[in-house]
C-alpha positions in Angstrom: 47.2 -17.2 17.4 45.7 -19.1 20.4 46.0 -17.7 23.8 47.9 -19.5 26.5 45.5 -21.1 28.8 47.7 -22.0 31.9 49.1 -18.6 32.7 45.7 -16.8 32.3 43.8 -19.4 34.4 46.5 -19.2 37.1 46.4 -15.4 37.2 42.6 -15.5 37.4 42.7 -18.2 40.2 45.4 -16.3 42.2 43.3 -13.0 42.1 40.0 -14.8 42.9 41.9 -16.3 46.0 42.9 -13.0 47.4 39.5 -11.5 46.7 37.7 -14.2 48.5 40.2 -14.2 51.4 39.8 -10.4 51.8 36.0 -10.6 51.7 36.1 -13.4 54.3 38.4 -11.5 56.7 36.2 -8.4 56.5 33.2 -10.7 57.3 34.7 -11.7 60.5 35.5 -15.4 59.6 38.5 -17.2 61.1 41.6 -17.5 59.1 41.4 -21.0 58.6 37.9 -20.7 57.2 38.9 -18.0 54.9 41.9 -20.1 53.7 39.6 -23.2 52.8 37.0 -21.0 51.1 39.7 -19.2 49.2 41.4 -22.3 48.1 38.2 -23.8 47.0 37.2 -20.6 45.2 40.4 -20.4 43.4 40.1 -24.1 42.4 36.8 -23.4 40.7 38.0 -20.1 39.3 40.9 -22.0 37.7 38.6 -24.5 36.1 36.0 -21.6 34.9 39.1 -19.6 33.5 40.3 -22.7 31.7 37.0 -23.5 30.1 36.5 -19.9 29.1 40.0 -19.4 27.6 39.6 -22.6 25.6 36.3 -21.4 24.3 37.7 -18.2 23.2 40.7 -20.1 21.5 38.0 -22.3 19.6 36.2 -19.1 18.4 39.6 -17.4 17.3 40.8 -20.5 15.5 37.4 -21.0 13.8 37.4 -17.4 12.6 40.9 -17.6 11.3 40.1 -20.7 9.3 37.0 -19.2 8.0 38.8 -16.2 6.9 41.5 -18.3 5.1 38.9 -20.5 3.4 37.0 -17.2 2.1 40.4 -15.7 0.9 41.1 -19.0 -0.8 37.7 -19.2 -2.5 37.9 -15.5 -3.6 41.3 -16.1 -5.3 39.9 -19.3 -7.0 37.0 -17.4 -8.3 39.1 -14.5 -9.3 41.5 -16.8 -11.4 38.6 -18.6 -13.1 37.3 -15.3 -14.4 
């Protein structure tokens, strides 16, 4: 059961956008500078989240396939005995 990549990545990007914008505004930067930095940060957060979720999906699918293969081998060995 793979995870949905796009909604997770978009949520992570939106959260990081606002966190970067808040940090920038408390640092005394101009709103335009905060906006640019937040957009760039959200873009990289989206890419990082996409890669991370795809890696997690690969691990989950590998675990499911391995489990099914082990069960099939156990059933084949039990039927031979």
